[in-house]
C-alpha positions as CSV (number, residue, x, y, z in Angstrom):
1,M,-0.1,-0.3,0.3
2,F,1.0,3.4,-1.0
3,N,2.4,5.5,1.8
4,Y,2.1,9.3,2.0
5,N,4.0,9.8,4.7
6,K,6.7,8.1,4.2
7,S,6.8,9.6,1.1
8,I,6.5,12.8,2.1
9,K,9.5,12.4,4.6
10,T,11.5,10.6,1.9
11,A,11.2,13.6,-0.6
12,L,11.5,15.8,2.0
13,M,14.3,14.4,3.6
14,S,16.3,14.5,-0.4
15,L,15.4,18.4,-0.4
16,T,17.0,18.7,2.5
17,A,20.4,16.5,1.4
18,A,20.4,18.7,-2.2
19,V,20.2,22.5,-0.5
20,A,23.1,20.9,1.7
21,V,25.7,20.8,-1.2
22,I,25.1,24.4,-2.2
23,P,28.0,26.4,-0.7
24,M,26.7,29.4,1.7
25,L,28.9,31.9,-1.1
26,S,25.7,31.4,-2.6
27,M,23.9,33.3,0.2
28,A,26.7,36.4,0.0
29,Q,26.1,39.6,1.7
30,P,27.1,42.8,0.5
31,D,29.2,43.2,3.9
32,M,31.2,39.5,3.4
33,E,34.7,39.3,4.0
34,P,36.7,39.5,0.7
35,T,37.7,36.6,-1.2
36,N,40.9,37.3,-2.0
37,S,42.6,34.0,-0.7
38,L,42.2,31.4,-3.5
39,P,44.5,29.6,-5.2
40,N,45.8,30.6,-8.6
41,P,47.1,28.3,-10.9
42,Y,47.7,30.7,-14.1
43,Q,51.0,31.8,-15.5
44,T,50.4,35.2,-16.9
45,I,51.6,35.8,-20.4
46,E,52.1,39.3,-22.4
47,G,52.6,40.2,-25.8
48,W,50.3,37.1,-27.3
49,A,48.9,38.8,-29.8
50,K,50.1,40.9,-32.8
51,M,48.9,44.0,-33.6
52,P,49.6,45.0,-37.5
53,A,52.8,46.8,-38.8
54,G,52.5,50.5,-37.4
55,R,49.4,49.9,-34.8
56,A,50.0,50.0,-31.0
57,W,47.5,48.6,-28.5
58,G,44.9,51.3,-27.0
59,S,42.2,50.7,-24.6
60,T,40.0,47.5,-25.0
61,S,37.2,46.1,-22.5
62,A,35.4,44.2,-25.5
63,V,36.5,40.4,-26.0
64,D,35.1,37.2,-27.1
65,V,35.9,33.9,-28.2
66,D,34.8,32.7,-31.9
67,I,32.8,29.5,-32.4
68,D,35.9,27.6,-33.3
69,G,36.7,28.2,-29.9
70,T,39.9,29.0,-29.6
71,S,40.3,32.1,-31.8
72,I,39.6,35.7,-29.8
73,W,37.6,38.1,-30.9
74,V,38.7,42.0,-30.0
75,G,37.4,45.3,-29.8
76,E,40.3,48.2,-29.4
77,R,40.1,51.7,-29.1
78,C,42.4,52.6,-32.0
79,G,45.6,53.2,-29.9
80,G,43.7,54.9,-27.7
81,N,40.9,55.3,-25.5
82,V,38.4,57.9,-26.0
83,G,37.9,59.5,-29.2
84,P,40.8,58.3,-32.1
85,C,38.0,55.8,-33.6
86,A,35.9,58.5,-34.3
87,T,38.5,61.0,-35.7
88,T,40.7,58.0,-37.7
89,N,39.6,55.9,-40.4
90,L,41.2,52.6,-38.4
91,D,40.0,49.1,-37.7
92,S,38.8,48.3,-34.5
93,I,37.5,45.0,-34.7
94,F,40.1,42.3,-34.7
95,K,40.4,38.3,-34.9
96,F,43.1,36.3,-33.6
97,D,43.7,33.2,-33.9
98,A,45.5,30.8,-31.5
99,N,48.9,31.8,-31.8
100,G,48.1,35.4,-31.4
101,N,48.1,36.3,-35.3
102,M,46.0,38.8,-36.9
103,V,43.0,36.8,-39.5
104,T,41.2,39.7,-39.8
105,S,39.7,43.0,-38.8
106,F,36.6,45.9,-39.9
107,G,34.8,48.4,-38.0
108,A,36.7,51.5,-39.5
109,G,34.1,54.3,-39.5
110,L,31.6,52.5,-38.1
111,V,32.6,52.0,-34.3
112,M,32.7,54.8,-32.7
113,W,34.6,53.3,-29.1
114,P,34.3,49.3,-29.0
115,H,32.9,48.3,-25.3
116,G,31.5,45.1,-25.3
117,I,31.5,42.3,-27.9
118,H,29.6,39.4,-28.3
119,V,30.2,35.9,-30.6
120,D,26.7,34.5,-31.2
121,F,26.0,31.0,-31.9
122,E,25.9,32.1,-35.7
123,G,29.4,33.1,-35.4
124,N,28.1,36.8,-35.9
125,V,30.1,39.5,-33.9
126,W,28.2,42.2,-32.1
127,V,29.7,45.0,-30.7
128,T,28.5,47.7,-28.3
129,D,29.0,51.0,-29.7
130,G,29.4,53.3,-25.7
131,R,30.1,56.7,-27.5
132,D,29.3,59.3,-30.3
133,N,31.5,60.8,-32.7
134,R,29.7,64.2,-31.7
135,A,33.0,67.1,-31.3
136,Q,33.6,68.7,-27.5
137,D,31.2,71.7,-28.9
138,G,28.5,69.2,-29.8
139,S,29.3,69.7,-34.0
140,V,29.2,66.4,-36.0
141,S,31.9,66.5,-38.8
142,G,29.6,64.2,-41.1
143,E,26.9,61.2,-40.6
144,L,26.1,60.8,-36.9
145,K,27.1,57.8,-35.0
146,G,27.6,55.9,-32.1
147,H,25.4,54.4,-29.1
148,Q,24.1,51.6,-30.7
149,V,24.6,47.9,-31.0
150,L,26.0,46.8,-34.2
151,K,25.6,43.2,-35.9
152,F,28.7,42.0,-38.0
153,S,28.8,38.8,-40.4
154,P,32.3,37.2,-39.1
155,E,33.6,38.6,-42.2
156,G,32.8,42.2,-41.3
157,E,29.4,42.9,-43.3
158,L,27.0,45.2,-41.2
159,L,24.2,43.1,-41.2
160,M,21.9,44.8,-38.4
161,R,21.8,48.2,-35.7
162,I,20.2,48.7,-33.0
163,G,19.6,52.1,-31.6
164,E,19.2,55.7,-32.9
165,P,22.7,57.0,-34.2
166,G,24.2,59.5,-31.6
167,G,21.7,58.0,-29.0
168,A,18.5,58.1,-27.6
169,R,17.8,58.6,-23.8
170,E,14.8,56.5,-21.7
171,P,12.3,55.5,-23.4
172,G,13.9,55.4,-26.6
173,Y,17.3,53.6,-27.4
174,L,20.2,53.7,-26.7
175,F,22.3,55.5,-24.3
176,Q,26.2,54.3,-23.4
177,P,25.3,50.5,-24.2
178,N,27.7,48.5,-22.1
179,D,27.4,44.8,-24.2
180,V,25.3,42.6,-25.3
181,Y,24.2,39.1,-25.1
182,V,22.4,36.6,-27.9
183,A,20.3,33.6,-25.9
184,P,20.0,30.3,-28.1
185,N,16.4,31.3,-29.5
186,G,18.1,34.3,-30.7
187,D,16.4,36.5,-28.1
188,I,18.9,40.0,-27.8
189,F,20.1,41.4,-24.5
190,I,21.6,44.1,-23.8
191,G,23.3,46.2,-20.8
192,E,22.8,50.0,-21.1
193,G,24.0,52.6,-18.4
194,H,27.7,53.8,-18.2
195,S,27.3,56.6,-15.7
196,N,26.0,56.9,-12.0
197,A,25.2,60.6,-12.5
198,A,22.0,61.3,-11.5
199,G,19.3,60.7,-13.9
200,S,21.7,58.6,-15.9
201,T,20.2,55.0,-17.9
202,A,20.7,51.9,-16.1
203,R,18.5,49.0,-17.4
204,V,18.7,46.0,-19.1
205,L,16.5,45.6,-22.7
206,K,15.6,42.7,-24.3
207,F,14.5,42.8,-28.4
208,N,13.5,39.5,-30.2
209,S,16.0,38.3,-32.9
210,Q,14.8,41.0,-35.6
211,G,16.0,43.8,-33.7
212,Q,12.2,44.9,-32.3
213,F,12.5,45.8,-28.5
214,I,10.3,43.2,-26.2
215,K,10.8,44.9,-22.5
216,S,13.4,46.5,-20.2
217,W,13.8,46.0,-16.3
218,G,15.9,48.3,-13.6
219,S,16.4,51.8,-12.9
220,L,19.5,54.0,-11.6
221,G,19.7,52.8,-8.1
222,T,21.4,50.6,-5.4
223,G,18.0,48.5,-4.5
224,P,17.6,44.8,-5.3
225,D,16.3,45.3,-8.5
226,Q,18.2,48.2,-9.4
227,F,21.5,48.7,-11.3
228,Q,24.7,51.3,-11.4
229,Q,26.5,50.3,-14.7
230,P,25.1,46.9,-15.7
231,H,28.7,46.8,-17.5
232,S,28.5,42.9,-18.6
233,L,26.3,40.3,-19.6
234,A,26.6,35.9,-19.5
235,M,24.1,33.4,-19.8
236,D,24.6,29.8,-18.3
237,S,23.1,26.2,-19.5
238,Q,20.1,26.7,-18.1
239,G,19.5,30.3,-19.8
240,R,19.9,32.3,-16.5
241,L,20.8,36.0,-16.8
242,F,23.8,37.0,-15.2
243,V,24.2,40.8,-14.9
244,A,27.8,42.7,-14.2
245,D,25.9,45.1,-11.6
246,R,29.6,47.0,-11.2
247,G,28.5,50.1,-9.8
248,N,27.0,48.2,-6.5
249,N,29.6,45.4,-6.8
250,R,28.1,42.4,-7.2
251,V,26.3,39.8,-9.9
252,V,22.5,39.6,-10.7
253,I,21.3,36.6,-11.8
254,F,17.6,37.1,-13.7
255,D,15.3,34.7,-16.1
256,Q,14.9,35.6,-19.4
257,E,11.4,37.7,-18.4
258,G,13.9,40.0,-16.1
259,N,12.7,38.4,-12.8
260,R,15.8,38.6,-10.0
261,L,16.5,35.1,-8.5
262,D,19.7,35.9,-6.8
263,T,22.6,37.8,-6.0
264,W,26.1,37.2,-5.7
265,Y,28.5,39.5,-3.9
266,Q,31.9,36.8,-3.9
267,F,32.8,37.5,-7.0
268,S,33.1,41.1,-6.6
269,R,33.3,44.5,-8.2
270,N,33.0,43.5,-11.8
271,S,33.3,44.6,-14.7
272,G,33.6,41.4,-17.2
273,L,31.7,38.2,-16.9
274,Y,31.8,35.2,-18.9
275,I,30.2,31.3,-18.8
276,D,31.3,28.4,-20.4
277,K,29.9,25.6,-21.4
278,N,30.7,23.7,-18.3
279,D,29.0,26.5,-16.6
280,I,32.3,27.7,-15.0
281,L,31.6,31.4,-14.6
282,Y,34.6,34.0,-14.6
283,A,34.6,37.0,-13.2
284,A,36.6,40.5,-14.1
285,D,37.5,43.1,-11.2
286,S,39.5,45.7,-13.0
287,E,38.6,48.6,-10.5
288,S,38.7,47.4,-6.6
289,G,41.1,49.7,-4.9
290,S,42.2,51.9,-7.5
291,V,39.2,53.3,-9.1
292,N,36.3,52.4,-5.8
293,P,38.7,53.3,-2.8
294,E,35.8,52.0,-0.8
295,H,36.2,48.5,-2.2
296,V,39.9,48.9,-1.6
297,A,39.8,45.3,0.6
298,W,39.2,43.2,-2.4
299,L,42.0,42.8,-4.5
300,R,41.7,43.5,-8.4
301,G,41.5,40.3,-10.4
302,I,39.8,37.3,-12.2
303,R,37.9,35.3,-9.8
304,I,36.6,31.9,-11.0
305,G,34.0,29.8,-9.5
306,S,30.6,27.7,-10.4
307,A,27.6,29.9,-12.1
308,I,25.7,27.3,-10.8
309,T,26.3,27.0,-6.7
310,G,28.6,30.0,-6.5
311,E,31.4,28.6,-5.1
312,L,34.5,29.9,-6.0
313,T,37.6,28.3,-6.7
314,A,40.3,30.4,-8.6
315,F,41.8,33.8,-8.4
316,I,44.3,35.7,-10.6
317,P,45.3,38.5,-9.0
318,D,46.4,41.9,-11.0
319,P,49.6,41.0,-12.1
320,N,50.6,44.9,-11.6
321,P,49.0,45.4,-7.9
322,D,50.5,49.2,-7.4
323,C,48.8,49.7,-11.1
324,T,46.1,53.2,-10.6
325,G,43.5,53.4,-12.6
326,T,41.4,50.3,-14.7
327,C,43.7,48.2,-14.1
328,T,44.4,44.4,-15.2
329,A,41.3,42.4,-17.5
330,E,37.9,44.6,-17.8
331,G,36.7,42.3,-20.3
332,V,37.8,38.5,-19.9
333,V,37.0,35.2,-21.9
334,A,37.7,31.6,-22.1
335,D,38.5,29.3,-24.4
336,R,37.6,25.5,-25.1
337,N,40.6,24.5,-23.4
338,G,40.6,27.0,-20.7
339,V,42.7,29.3,-21.3
340,I,41.6,33.0,-20.6
341,Y,42.2,36.2,-22.1
342,G,41.8,39.3,-20.1
343,A,41.2,42.8,-21.8
344,E,42.4,45.7,-20.5
345,V,41.7,49.7,-20.9
346,G,44.8,50.7,-19.2
347,P,46.9,52.0,-18.1
348,V,48.5,48.9,-19.5
349,G,45.7,48.4,-22.4
350,G,45.9,45.4,-24.8
351,I,45.3,41.7,-23.9
352,K,46.9,39.1,-21.8
353,R,46.7,35.5,-21.4
354,Y,46.6,33.5,-18.3
355,V,47.6,29.8,-18.9
356,R,47.3,27.0,-16.2
357,Q,50.7,26.2,-14.9
């Protein structure tokens, strides 16, 4: 005979056991102790990627891996940080093979300030252009550009634009887009708002595969459903959307309808996020201490852990701990072999490679 009470008891025991294996880190709070004491099994390699003759590395926060699993796409700001791409006719989007040799480049005259980059499941390259080509006096020479998300083919053909040229404030879009992520069903998510000044935009927007607006959520602030610089996006195997809420020193996890599922603080003040096919989460902190003195107890670097449980397993500290500015990796990605690439704004700039020893 079926024993209802015994079945309920067994189910509750199974649930308790399942919850018990979830690390307490997933219940992290804003005032938790810094997670600095983790092993670093990686060797830092500089000078890996080779720019074209006559080009020196400028700032870059945009990096992603190609669908081949080993080639790396980078958005580079034309030898500087703010301005050069708007005043020169230089390519800003580069693809490098696993040996650091440049395979292709494009973007001249199209991308004013590459900030985020994402390679979708078809190999298309999406770029967030976070500034416009207005001069300091507000004048524009030629066509107004910037503050858009651009979709390119792997060969550099422009396939789609999202947002008004030169930007549009809420309820329009976009203004200072940070990052873009394309879900497996083709829906497009964009993190918008790079300033914490009063009145700034801070939200996530969702579009369908044709670039038609569906919805948005979030506003500027420190509340549980607000953002201060939603700086990077990633998605795990369950389809949960991870947002690097940089100004609030946390990672916020949503379903694809914008419902908040969890908030994590153990990965520190994140500028960049990447989740690989094994649900390993790579989180880049480029600002603790140097840009944000209030977060001085947290060391800059790349924290690595589980996107499912939140458990941390490794930490790559900033190779230049005395650096002042936006130091070490701001953007981060890992290839299919677990090799990590960090994109740096500066003062160093360029790309570092991190390989397991």
